[in-house]
C-alpha positions in Angstrom: 18.6 -28.8 -25.8 19.0 -28.1 -29.3 16.8 -29.3 -32.0 17.7 -32.7 -33.0 16.3 -32.0 -36.7 18.7 -31.1 -39.8 19.1 -27.2 -40.0 18.0 -25.3 -43.3 19.5 -26.8 -46.6 22.8 -26.3 -47.3 23.8 -24.2 -50.4 27.6 -24.5 -51.2 29.4 -21.2 -51.2 32.6 -20.7 -53.4 35.4 -19.3 -51.3 38.5 -17.5 -52.3 39.9 -16.4 -49.1 43.6 -17.1 -49.4 43.8 -18.7 -46.1 42.0 -21.6 -46.8 42.3 -24.1 -49.3 39.8 -24.1 -52.2 38.4 -26.8 -53.8 35.8 -26.5 -57.0 34.6 -30.0 -56.7 31.1 -30.5 -55.2 31.0 -33.1 -52.3 30.0 -37.1 -52.8 27.1 -37.5 -51.9 35.5 -57.8 -20.9 32.1 -59.7 -20.4 29.8 -59.8 -23.2 27.0 -58.2 -21.6 25.4 -56.8 -24.9 22.9 -58.9 -26.6 24.1 -59.6 -30.1 22.0 -58.7 -33.1 19.0 -60.7 -33.8 19.1 -63.5 -36.5 15.8 -62.1 -37.8 16.4 -59.7 -40.5 15.4 -56.3 -39.7 13.7 -53.9 -42.0 16.3 -52.4 -45.1 17.6 -48.9 -44.8 15.8 -47.4 -47.7 16.9 -43.9 -47.6 20.5 -45.0 -47.0 20.3 -47.2 -50.4 20.9 -44.6 -52.9 21.3 -40.8 -53.5 18.7 -39.3 -55.4 21.0 -36.9 -57.5 18.1 -34.7 -58.4 17.1 -34.0 -54.7 18.6 -30.8 -53.2 21.9 -31.4 -51.3 21.1 -32.0 -47.6 22.7 -29.9 -45.1 26.4 -31.6 -44.5 28.0 -33.4 -41.9 30.5 -30.8 -40.7 33.7 -32.1 -38.6 35.6 -29.7 -36.8 39.1 -31.4 -35.7 42.2 -32.8 -35.9 44.3 -34.2 -38.8 47.4 -36.1 -38.1 50.2 -38.0 -40.3 50.0 -41.4 -38.6 53.3 -43.3 -38.4 52.5 -46.9 -38.3 55.0 -49.6 -36.8 54.1 -53.2 -36.8 55.3 -55.0 -33.6 55.1 -58.3 -32.0 54.8 -56.5 -28.4 54.9 -53.2 -26.9 58.8 -52.5 -25.5 59.5 -52.8 -21.8 60.8 -49.6 -20.0 64.7 -48.8 -21.5 64.0 -51.4 -24.3 65.0 -51.2 -28.0 62.8 -53.3 -30.2 62.5 -53.7 -34.0 59.5 -53.1 -36.0 58.4 -55.7 -38.7 57.4 -52.5 -41.0 56.7 -48.7 -41.0 54.7 -46.5 -43.2 52.9 -42.9 -42.9 49.3 -42.6 -43.6 47.0 -39.8 -43.6 45.0 -39.8 -39.9 43.6 -38.0 -37.0 40.3 -38.6 -35.5 38.7 -35.7 -37.5 39.8 -36.2 -40.8 39.0 -40.0 -40.1 35.6 -39.2 -39.4 35.4 -36.8 -42.2 36.7 -39.2 -44.8 34.3 -41.8 -43.4 31.4 -39.2 -44.0 32.5 -38.7 -47.4 32.9 -42.6 -48.0 29.5 -43.2 -46.8 28.5 -40.5 -49.7 26.8 -38.0 -47.2 28.1 -34.5 -48.2 31.1 -33.7 -45.8 33.1 -30.6 -44.8 36.0 -30.8 -42.7 37.4 -27.5 -40.7 40.9 -28.5 -39.6 44.4 -27.0 -39.6 47.7 -28.6 -41.3 51.0 -27.2 -41.8 52.7 -26.5 -45.3 54.6 -29.8 -45.1 54.8 -32.9 -46.5 52.4 -34.5 -44.1 50.1 -31.7 -44.6 49.9 -32.4 -48.6 49.7 -36.0 -47.5 46.3 -35.1 -45.6 44.7 -32.8 -47.7 45.0 -35.4 -50.7 43.3 -38.3 -48.3 40.5 -35.8 -47.6 39.9 -35.0 -51.2 40.2 -38.5 -52.2 37.7 -39.4 -49.8 34.9 -37.1 -51.2 35.7 -34.1 -48.1 35.3 -30.6 -49.0 38.2 -29.0 -47.9 37.7 -25.6 -48.1 37.8 -24.6 -44.6 41.3 -26.3 -44.0 43.8 -23.7 -43.0 47.6 -24.3 -44.0 49.5 -22.7 -41.6 53.2 -21.8 -42.4 55.0 -21.8 -38.9 54.2 -24.9 -37.1 54.2 -28.8 -38.8 51.1 -31.0 -39.6 50.1 -32.8 -36.4 51.5 -36.4 -36.4 51.1 -39.7 -34.3 53.1 -42.9 -33.8 50.6 -45.8 -33.8 52.3 -49.3 -32.2 50.3 -51.9 -33.8 50.4 -55.4 -32.4 49.7 -58.4 -34.1 46.3 -59.0 -32.5 45.1 -55.9 -34.2 45.5 -53.7 -31.0 47.1 -50.5 -31.0 48.7 -48.0 -28.9 49.1 -44.2 -30.0 51.5 -41.5 -29.1 50.4 -38.0 -30.7 51.9 -34.9 -31.2 49.6 -32.1 -31.8 51.4 -29.6 -34.0 48.9 -27.4 -36.0 45.8 -29.1 -34.6 46.7 -27.7 -31.2 49.1 -24.3 -32.2 47.5 -23.6 -35.6 44.1 -21.8 -34.6 43.6 -18.2 -34.1 42.1 -17.2 -30.5 38.6 -16.9 -32.1 37.4 -18.8 -35.3 36.2 -16.5 -38.3 33.0 -16.2 -39.6 33.7 -18.6 -42.5 34.4 -21.3 -40.1 31.5 -20.4 -37.9 29.0 -19.9 -40.8 29.7 -23.2 -42.5 29.0 -24.8 -38.9 25.5 -22.9 -38.6 24.7 -24.3 -41.7 25.3 -28.0 -41.1 23.0 -30.7 -40.6 25.2 -32.1 -37.6 28.6 -31.3 -36.2 30.9 -33.7 -35.1 34.1 -32.6 -32.6 36.8 -34.5 -30.7 39.4 -33.6 -28.5 42.4 -33.5 -30.5 42.1 -29.5 -30.8 42.0 -26.9 -28.1 38.8 -27.0 -25.9 38.4 -23.3 -26.5 38.0 -23.9 -30.2 35.2 -26.8 -29.6 33.4 -24.4 -27.3 33.1 -21.8 -29.9 31.8 -24.3 -32.3 29.7 -26.0 -30.0 27.8 -22.8 -29.2 27.6 -21.5 -32.8 25.8 -24.9 -33.5 23.5 -24.9 -30.6 22.9 -20.9 -31.5 21.7 -22.4 -34.9 19.6 -25.6 -33.6 22.6 -27.5 -35.3 23.0 -30.9 -33.3 26.6 -31.5 -32.0 28.3 -34.9 -31.2 31.5 -34.8 -29.2 33.9 -38.0 -29.5 35.7 -38.0 -26.0 38.8 -39.1 -27.7 41.6 -37.0 -27.5 43.7 -35.3 -24.9 43.9 -36.9 -21.5 42.1 -34.0 -19.5 38.8 -33.3 -17.9 36.0 -32.2 -20.5 35.0 -28.4 -19.9 31.3 -28.2 -18.2 31.0 -25.5 -20.6 31.5 -27.8 -23.6 29.6 -30.5 -22.2 26.4 -28.3 -21.5 26.5 -27.4 -25.5 26.4 -31.1 -26.9 23.5 -33.0 -27.7 25.6 -36.5 -27.8 28.7 -37.4 -26.0 30.5 -40.5 -27.0 33.3 -42.1 -25.1 34.8 -45.2 -24.6 34.7 -47.6 -21.9 38.2 -46.3 -20.9 37.6 -42.7 -21.7 34.2 -42.9 -19.4 36.2 -44.4 -16.5 38.7 -41.8 -16.8 36.5 -39.0 -17.2 34.1 -39.6 -14.7 36.8 -41.6 -12.1 34.5 -44.3 -11.9 35.0 -48.2 -12.9 33.4 -49.1 -16.2 33.5 -53.2 -16.2 29.9 -53.8 -16.3 27.1 -52.5 -17.5 25.7 -51.4 -14.0 29.1 -49.6 -13.7 28.9 -48.1 -17.0 25.3 -47.0 -16.1 26.3 -45.4 -12.9 29.4 -43.3 -14.8 26.7 -41.9 -17.5 24.6 -41.0 -15.0 27.3 -38.8 -13.5 27.6 -37.0 -17.4 23.8 -36.7 -17.2 24.3 -34.6 -14.2 26.7 -32.5 -16.0 24.3 -31.5 -18.7 24.5 -34.2 -21.5 21.2 -36.0 -22.2 22.5 -38.5 -24.5 25.7 -40.8 -23.8 27.1 -43.1 -26.7 29.3 -45.7 -25.2 31.6 -47.4 -27.6 32.7 -50.8 -25.9 34.8 -52.3 -28.6 34.3 -56.2 -28.7 31.4 -55.8 -26.2 29.2 -53.7 -29.0 28.0 -50.1 -27.8 25.1 -48.5 -25.9 23.1 -45.4 -26.3 21.9 -44.1 -23.1 19.1 -41.2 -23.2 18.2 -39.4 -19.9 15.0 -40.7 -18.8 14.9 -43.7 -21.2 15.8 -47.2 -21.3 19.3 -47.8 -22.9 19.4 -49.1 -26.7 22.2 -51.9 -26.9 24.1 -53.0 -29.8 26.1 -55.9 -30.4 29.1 -56.2 -32.7 28.8 -57.1 -36.1 31.4 -59.9 -36.0 34.0 -59.3 -38.4 35.9 -61.8 -40.6 39.3 -60.8 -39.4 40.5 -58.0 -37.4 43.9 -56.7 -38.8 43.5 -53.0 -37.3 41.3 -51.5 -34.7 42.8 -47.8 -35.5 40.1 -45.6 -36.5 37.2 -48.1 -35.8 35.9 -45.6 -33.0 35.9 -42.8 -35.4 34.3 -45.0 -38.0 31.3 -46.0 -35.6 30.8 -42.2 -34.7 30.8 -40.7 -38.1 28.4 -43.6 -39.6 26.2 -43.0 -36.4 26.3 -39.1 -37.5 25.6 -39.9 -41.0 22.5 -42.5 -40.3 21.2 -39.9 -37.8 21.3 -36.7 -40.0 19.4 -38.8 -42.6 16.3 -39.5 -40.1 17.1 -43.1 -38.9 16.1 -44.4 -35.6 18.6 -44.4 -32.8 18.3 -48.3 -33.1 19.0 -48.0 -36.6 21.8 -45.6 -36.2 23.7 -47.9 -34.1 23.3 -50.8 -36.1 24.6 -49.0 -39.5 27.5 -47.6 -37.4 28.4 -51.1 -35.9 28.3 -52.6 -39.7 30.8 -49.8 -40.5 32.9 -50.3 -37.9 33.0 -54.0 -38.6 34.6 -53.4 -42.2 36.8 -51.1 -40.9 38.8 -53.4 -38.7 39.5 -55.5 -41.5 41.6 -53.2 -43.4 45.0 -51.7 -42.1 45.1 -48.0 -41.6 42.6 -45.2 -40.5 41.4 -43.6 -43.2 42.2 -46.7 -46.1 40.0 -48.5 -43.7 36.8 -46.5 -44.2 33.9 -48.4 -45.8 32.0 -47.3 -48.6 28.0 -47.0 -48.1 27.5 -50.0 -50.5 29.7 -52.5 -48.5 27.9 -51.3 -45.1 24.5 -51.9 -46.7 25.4 -55.0 -48.5 26.6 -56.1 -44.7 23.6 -55.2 -43.0 21.5 -57.1 -45.7 23.3 -60.0 -45.3 23.0 -60.5 -41.5 
């Protein structure tokens, strides 16, 4: 298993390759079986409270993944087969699991780089602006001329739940067969790497192998394509993070109870994954480390739930940020739960990513 320690300090390099978007700005810094967070106030997150501007820039969070234009339609219910219904409203916002996680890292004031592909179109411009607005370095985002930017139709129901249809576009068709030295170089110099399954598995495998060779930990979010995860990929990641439905689909096992989830996770361990971080929506989350007792984290209750889109991405990215900053696993889970709680209170994926101060204020208040 790759080292969990951050890689060597990152020193940003200027790049002028015409195939990349260059930026001169520096990065900103079911049954409720899970016990809810205790009433007693835990110790604060001292190293998360402020970023020392005089300290050397830490190795970045590098997100390799998808970027979509999310076409939101608000509806009372999903249409039946053959039925046409009217939406209350509709709008287009930047999203995609990779871009969501990258912006979350940036909003949490951690140096974040995004490696991805967009089309040379209006949707691509929308995404680039959202990434840069979130403090993400976009030097490694390629703009592809002959394929459109990926997009998704998000059907948002009145209770905040959503159903999503994805069109891959540049996310699936914009990659060369082999990643170049620039993309692989930023991966090898990362503090931690985040992957998802909305880009080709072959790209994820190359990234994970490069990170593993450099001792950089990798988190694979299971969200994305509905297909088996290649064992070759699973063997290269440090943390595999599905939600309960993804875990059930990928293992072919039920995940309705804690015991069932534990058995499904054991199948993941057999495939070479040492840590499995299961996101359970309103039931919280559980981190399973092979050979150790699971760590459970209840939800941090939101004042209101407007939109769950992006909540899983927020949770995963916030966990990664706390992890690379040296927090304990229990602290990482708690920090991620607080970030996700704030996320669901705002409509849209990228617009809902919380700022670091808001997360810390919430943690201090409970």
